[in-house]
N, C-alpha and C positions, 0 to 999 in steps of 0.2 A: 796429410803428411804421409810419413812412411807407413803407418798402420792402414790408412785408407788405400794407398797404392798396393800394399801387400794383400789386402782383402780382394782387390780387383784382380790381381794376378791369380790368386788361389781359386776364386770363383770362375774366372775366365777359363782356366785350365779344365775345370770340371765340366763346364758348359761345352767346351770344344769336344771333349771325349764323349759326353752325353749326346752331342749332336750326331755322332755315328749311329746312334740307335734310331734317330728320327729320319735319316735319309731313306728314301724309297728305293727298294730293289736290293737283292742280296749282293750283287756285284758292287753296287755303289757303297753299301755299308762296309764291305770288305776293303774297298779302295780307301775309304775315309780312315778306317782303323789302321791299315798299314801305313798310310800317309802320315798319320799322327805319330806312329811308332818311329818312322824315319826321322821326322822332325825332332822328336824327343832325343833320339840317339845323338843328334848333332848339337842340340841346345842344352842337354842335361849338365855337362860340366860348367857351362857358363851360368846357368840358373843356380847351380850349387854355390858358385863363387859370389854372385851378386845378391841373392835373396837371403834374408834373415833365416836362420835354421828353422824356426817354427813355421815360417811361410813355405819353405821348401818341403818340409815334412807334410804339412797340410795339403799342399798341392798334389803330391803323389798319393797320399792317403785317400783324398777325395776322388782321384781319378781311377784308382785301382779297380773298384767294382764295375763302374760303367765301361771301362775298357775291356774287362773280361767278358762282359755282356756283349760288347761289340764283336769280340772274337767268336763267341758262341754262335752268333747268327751269321757268321761269315763262312762257316764250314762247308756249305754245299758248293761253294765256288772252288774248293780245293780238292775235290774228289780225284782229280787226275794224279795227285801225288801218291795215292795208295798203291800204285803199281811199281813204285821205285824200289821197294824193299822186299818184294815178294820172295826172292830166293834166299833170304838171309834168316829164315826162321831157325829158332834155337829151342832145343828141348832141355828143360831143367825142372827138377822137383816134381816130375810127373805132368808138367804142363808144356804145351807148345806155344812159344812166343814168336811173334812176327820177326823180331830182331832183339838185340840185347840192350836197346836204349829206350827207356820209357820215362814216365812221369811219376815222381814220388808224391806222397800225400802233401797237401798244402796248397797246391795250385788250383785243383778242381775240387772244391769242398762239397759241392752238391750234385755233381754229375752233369752239370750244364755244359762242360767242355768236352764231353766224350766224342761228339762228332768232329770237333776241331782237332783233337789229338789223333783220332783215327785217320782223318783225312791228311794230316801232316806226316803220317808214316810212323808214329810211335809204335814200339814193339809191344807195349802194355801200358796200363795206367793204374794208379791207385787213387780211388776217390775218397775224399775225407780230409781231415779226420771227422768221422760221423758220430753224432751224439743221439741219445734216445729221444730227446726233445729239442725244440728250438733253443738257440742260445745266441745272444747278441755279441758275445765276445767282450773284449776290453774296450770300453768307450772312453775316448779322450776328448777334451774340449780344447779347440784351437782358436786363436785370434779373438780372445774375449768372448768366446761362445758362438762365433760366427758359424763354425762347422764343428760337429761332433761325430765321432766315428772311430773305426779301428785304425790303428797307426801302422803305416808301412812306408819305408823310404829306401830308395836305391843309394848305393855308394858309388858315385860316378867314376872314380879313379880305379876302383878294384873290380867293378862289374858285379859285386855282391850286393846284398840288401839286408836291412834290419827290419824286424817287425815285432809288434806286440799285439797281434790280432786277438789272441786269447780264445782261439777255437770258436769263431762264429759258425753257426750251423743252422740249417733249415730243418733239421731233424731227419731221422732215418727214413721215415715214410716218404718224404719228398725225394730223397736220394734214390731209393729203390724204384720209385715210379720213373725217374729219369733213366736209370739203368735199364729197366724193362722196356721203355719206349725206344731207347737206342738199339737194343738187341732186336726188337721187332722191325725197326727200320732197315737194319742191315742183315737180318737173318743170321745173326751170330748167337749161337746157343752157348750156355755155360759148358765148360769142358768136363762133363761127367765121365764116369768110367767107360760107358759105351762109346762116347765121342772120342775119348783118348785112344781107344783101340782102332778107330777109323782113321786117325791121322798117323802118317808115317813120315820118315825123313824124305821120302820120295814123292810126297803129295804134289799134285799138279798145282799150277799157279792159281787157278780159280779157288781151290781150297785154301791156299796160303793166304790169299787176300782176306778170307773170312776168319782168320786166326787173330784174336785180339783179347788176351786175358785181362779181366777187370778185377782188381783187388779192392777191398773195402777196409779202410783203416778205422778202427773203433776205439773209443776211450770212454771212461766213466764221466758222467756229466759234471762239470766243475761246480755247478750250483747244488749238487747233492752232497751234503756234508755227512750224511749217515753212510758208513761203509757198506751196509747191506743194500741200501737203496741204490748206491752207485754201482755195486756189482750186478744187481738185477737189471739196471739199465744197460750194462755191457752185454749181459746174456740175452736180453731182448733183442739188441742189435745183431748179435751173432745168429740167433735163431732166424731172424727175419732176413738176414743177408745170405745165408747158406744157399737157398735155392737159386739166387741170381749171381752170386760172386764166384769167381774162379779160385780165389784165395782170400784169406782174411788176415789182416795185420792188427795186432793189439798194441795200441800206443800207450806205453806206460810212463812216458815222461815228456811233458811239455813245459818249457821254462817260463811260459807266460801266464800260467794259471797256478792256483794254490791246490796242492794235491791232498794235504792233510795226512792222516794215517800215522803210523808209528815210526820209530827210528831204529836203526841197527837191526838186531835180530827180529824185532816185532815187524818191521817193514818187510823183511825178507819172507817172513811167515805169511803176511798178507798177500804178497806177490805170488807166492807158491799156491795159496788157496784160490786166488783169482784165476790163475792159469789152469789149475786142476779143474775148476768149474767150467771154464771155456772148453777144455778138452772133453769133458763129460758131455756137454751140449753137442759138440761136434760128433762124438761117437754115437750118441742117441739118434742124431739125424741120419747118420750113415746106416744104422740098423733099420730105421724106418724105410729108407730107400732101398733096402736089400743089398 
């Protein structure tokens, strides 16, 4: 009946997107991924109208991760796009950006889309939110347990989306390995003081192409109920990220996880203490680097 049909639709969508990963050749994978995106753009309003809500949410939740993986392996075919925004670099907060349009935290949680975003022409990117250890995020069960995972769904009529991913993360070590590998592949070093002095507003185009600030969004691990343990996790991520990140973002509020802590004045004091600890770690790292 309806449940059986719904299950076939949800599983079929995930298999189609997952098929992009199995296609041989980078160009073929990219073609499959982009083809699926075009089909989805056309069919999404209809799917939202005819599918039961749970099936629609399950379909897009199950397809999100494999589609992102398909995008990550398609980046090498888009390198020609990197030259389109060379002359639009912007200087702000001591950093040089390729342009003023980039990706916020949430899309590329583990640094696997750095090549894709760079090839697409993004002016900068923020990786994360990153946690000190692995985290599954919020796990929901759909269609009688047929599929379990993080919930994400588009809103076809508005172009927006809703999620309750709950900060899934592969952990800071995996993220930093991905950032280091990306920098090595493209020869893009972090913008330390010495490199900042080398870049000017009149940099030639070859230098402009190599400008791509990478930020790391960091948060206390949702599974750490002890405030001291949570803070130590944040500081560990900050210490580890400083050598590879151009800037660091502290994520203090995610609506999809329980934060704990105090209320009112106590909560403000905890926030102040956390930020002071982060600044102390930053200053210590600056002193060590001279």
